[in-house]
C-alpha positions in Angstrom: -11.1 9.8 -10.4 -12.9 13.1 -10.7 -11.2 16.5 -10.3 -13.3 17.1 -7.2 -11.6 14.1 -5.5 -8.2 15.7 -5.4 -6.8 18.9 -4.0 -6.7 21.8 -6.6 -3.4 21.8 -8.4 -3.1 25.6 -7.7 -3.3 25.0 -3.9 0.3 23.6 -3.9 -0.6 21.3 -1.0 1.8 18.4 -0.7 1.2 17.1 2.8 2.0 13.5 3.5 -1.4 12.7 5.0 -4.3 14.5 3.4 -8.0 14.2 3.7 -10.2 11.4 2.4 -10.0 11.1 -1.3 -11.0 8.6 -4.0 -14.6 8.0 -3.0 -16.6 10.8 -4.4 -19.7 8.6 -4.7 -19.5 7.6 -1.1 -18.2 10.6 0.8 -18.8 14.3 0.8 -15.8 16.4 1.8 -16.6 19.8 3.3 -14.6 23.0 3.2 -13.1 22.2 6.6 -12.1 18.7 5.6 -14.9 16.9 7.5 -16.3 13.7 5.9 -19.7 12.1 5.8 -19.8 8.5 4.8 -23.1 7.0 3.7 -24.1 3.8 5.4 -23.4 0.7 3.3 -24.4 -2.9 4.0 -21.8 -5.6 3.5 -22.2 -8.0 0.6 -22.1 -11.8 1.3 -18.8 -13.0 2.6 -16.4 -11.7 5.2 -15.8 -8.0 5.5 -16.4 -5.7 2.6 -18.4 -2.5 2.3 -17.3 1.1 2.9 -13.6 1.0 4.0 -11.1 3.7 4.8 -7.4 2.9 4.2 -4.1 4.8 4.0 -2.6 4.5 0.6 0.2 5.9 -1.6 -1.6 8.5 -3.6 -2.7 8.1 -7.2 -1.6 11.3 -9.0 -2.2 10.5 -12.7 -3.9 8.0 -15.0 -7.2 6.1 -14.7 -6.7 4.4 -11.3 -9.6 5.4 -9.0 -7.5 5.6 -5.8 -4.1 4.8 -4.3 -2.7 1.4 -3.5 -3.1 0.5 0.2 -0.2 0.8 2.6 1.0 -2.2 4.5 2.3 -1.2 8.0 5.7 -2.6 8.7 7.9 -3.5 11.6 11.6 -4.5 11.9 12.6 -7.3 14.2 15.6 -7.4 16.5 17.8 -8.9 13.7 16.8 -6.2 11.2 14.4 -8.2 9.1 11.3 -6.4 7.7 7.8 -7.8 8.0 4.3 -6.6 7.4 2.0 -6.1 10.3 -1.0 -8.4 10.2 -4.0 -7.2 12.2 -5.3 -9.2 15.2 -8.0 -11.8 14.3 -11.5 -11.0 15.7 -14.8 -12.7 15.5 -17.6 -10.2 14.7 -21.2 -10.5 13.7 -22.2 -9.3 10.2 -25.8 -9.6 9.0 -26.6 -12.0 11.7 -23.6 -14.3 10.9 -20.3 -14.6 12.9 -17.3 -14.1 10.7 -13.5 -13.7 11.4 -11.8 -10.5 10.4 -8.3 -9.2 10.9 -8.6 -5.8 12.5 -6.7 -3.6 15.0 -6.1 -0.1 16.1 -2.8 1.3 14.9 -1.6 4.9 14.7 -5.0 6.4 15.6 -6.9 4.5 12.9 -8.5 1.2 12.3 -6.2 -1.0 10.2 -8.0 -4.0 8.7 -7.4 -6.8 6.2 -10.3 -5.2 4.3 -7.8 -2.6 3.0 -6.6 -5.4 0.7 -9.9 -6.7 -0.5 -10.0 -5.7 -4.1 -8.6 -7.0 -7.4 -9.5 -10.5 -6.5 -6.9 -10.5 -3.6 -9.8 -11.0 -1.2 -10.0 -14.6 -2.5 -6.2 -15.3 -1.9 -5.4 -17.8 0.8 -2.9 -15.4 2.4 -5.7 -12.9 3.1 -7.6 -15.3 5.2 -7.3 -13.9 8.8 -6.1 -17.2 10.2 -3.6 -18.1 7.4 -0.3 -19.0 9.2 2.6 -16.8 8.1 5.5 -15.1 9.9 4.6 -12.1 7.7 8.1 -11.3 6.5 8.5 -9.8 3.1 10.2 -12.2 0.8 12.1 -11.6 -2.4 10.3 -12.8 -5.6 11.4 -14.9 -8.5 12.2 -12.1 -11.0 13.0 -8.9 -9.2 13.3 -5.8 -11.4 16.3 -4.3 -9.7 19.9 -5.3 -10.4 20.9 -5.0 -6.7 18.2 -7.4 -5.7 19.0 -9.8 -8.6 22.6 -9.9 -7.4 22.1 -10.1 -3.6 18.8 -12.0 -3.2 17.4 -15.4 -4.1 13.7 -16.2 -4.3 12.3 -16.5 -0.8 15.0 -14.6 0.9 13.9 -12.1 3.6 14.8 -8.4 3.4 17.0 -6.9 6.1 17.3 -3.2 6.8 21.0 -3.6 6.0 20.0 -4.3 2.3 19.1 -0.6 2.1 22.2 1.0 3.6 22.8 3.0 0.4 19.3 4.3 0.3 20.4 8.0 0.4 22.5 7.5 -2.8 21.0 4.6 -4.7 20.0 5.2 -8.3 19.5 3.1 -11.4 19.5 5.7 -14.1 15.8 6.4 -13.9 14.7 9.8 -12.5 16.5 11.3 -9.6 19.1 9.3 -7.6 19.1 9.3 -3.8 15.4 9.7 -3.1 14.8 6.2 -2.0 16.0 2.6 -2.6 13.2 0.1 -3.6 12.7 -3.7 -3.4 9.8 -5.9 -4.7 8.6 -9.1 -3.2 5.8 -11.1 -1.8 3.8 -11.2 1.5 1.8 -14.0 3.2 2.2 -16.2 0.1 4.2 -19.2 1.4 3.0 -22.4 -0.1 0.0 -20.7 -1.9 -1.0 -20.6 -5.5 -1.8 -16.9 -5.4 1.1 -14.5 -4.8 0.4 -11.2 -2.9 2.9 -8.7 -4.5 4.4 -6.0 -2.4 6.8 -3.2 -2.9 8.8 -1.2 -0.4 11.1 1.8 -0.3 13.5 3.1 2.2 13.7 6.9 2.0 14.8 9.9 4.0 11.6 11.5 3.0 9.6 8.9 4.9 11.9 9.2 7.9 11.3 13.0 8.0 7.6 12.7 7.5 7.2 10.2 10.3 8.6 12.6 12.9 5.4 14.6 13.0 2.8 12.1 11.9 1.1 9.6 14.2 0.1 7.2 11.4 3.6 7.1 9.8 5.2 6.8 13.1 3.2 3.6 13.7 3.3 2.2 10.2 6.8 2.8 9.0 10.2 2.2 10.6 13.7 3.6 9.8 12.3 5.2 6.6 10.8 2.0 5.2 7.3 2.1 3.8 5.5 -0.7 2.0 2.3 -1.2 0.0 0.2 -3.9 -1.7 1.5 -3.6 -5.3 -1.8 -4.1 -7.2 -2.9 -1.2 -9.4 -6.4 -0.2 -8.4 -7.4 0.2 -12.1 -7.1 -3.2 -13.8 -5.0 -5.0 -11.1 -1.6 -4.9 -12.9 1.6 -4.9 -10.9 3.3 -1.4 -11.1 6.9 -0.5 -10.4 9.0 2.2 -8.8 11.9 3.2 -11.1 11.5 0.0 -13.1 11.1 1.5 -16.6 12.5 4.5 -18.4 9.3 5.1 -20.2 7.7 6.2 -16.9 9.3 9.6 -17.4 7.0 10.2 -20.4 4.0 10.1 -18.0 5.5 11.9 -15.1 6.4 8.8 -13.2 10.2 8.7 -13.3 10.4 9.3 -9.5 7.0 7.6 -8.8 5.3 4.3 -9.0 4.3 3.7 -12.6 1.8 1.2 -14.1 2.7 0.3 -17.7 -0.8 -1.1 -18.4 -2.7 2.2 -18.6 -0.2 4.8 -17.3 -1.4 5.3 -13.8 1.1 7.0 -11.5 1.3 6.8 -7.8 3.4 9.0 -5.4 5.0 6.8 -2.7 5.9 9.9 -0.7 2.3 11.1 -0.4 0.2 9.1 1.9 -3.5 9.8 1.8 -6.7 8.4 3.3 -8.9 6.7 0.7 -12.5 5.6 0.9 -13.7 2.7 -1.2 -16.0 -0.3 -1.2 -13.9 -3.3 -0.3 -15.0 -6.6 -1.8 -16.1 -9.4 0.6 -13.8 -12.2 1.3 -15.3 -15.6 0.2 -16.1 -17.9 3.0 
């Protein structure tokens, strides 16, 4: 990512939702924050092309942009699930294709947000794949609390995060958020869609005055597709002590090439989503 894609360090700006970043070759950001997006035709397949998504911000390392946020909702029993957009049939290049797309929090939320790193070919990303969309615990969670309390395939409940204002595991600052890692829309599939979530007071506070966060988070819980946008590794929040060396003790750190993401800074990114194979 070029320096022009980020706010100047000296500005001190740390808003939760910033302007469009991460697509310097596709967008020009003016002095007033207005954005012009060049027209782009979609490649063969479903979806793809110029796509805007809300992401947790990439703040260091070679990753070209943030990892896309997954809007969540909490059911009447307290279980946490990812929101999957409504399935629509649209015409692209003279061909009718199915896309998952909906209006949420004043923006267009689409399955195209997740069409990168090969995920676009995963069965779970098919708009009509049948899933209840709950986040499920994985086979080898990195957190001791999750290892002790969850088995593979268990759903996450908001009660699992009751100590989110004090939780710590000896990495970075305690009490800024309690994490969990898992899978989404991956039941009975060969390809696992990895997700990570955090419950944090910071997210609760930010959502009070932000339309998007009000619609996409709940009770301080935020989630994202956990695929580094550099070389598609699976990063972690407070999963390795070495993250502090690269400024990621209180952030999401990718061990492959030291990319760092801030889960408390939600930005709009612009990128070219890959088409989903038909």
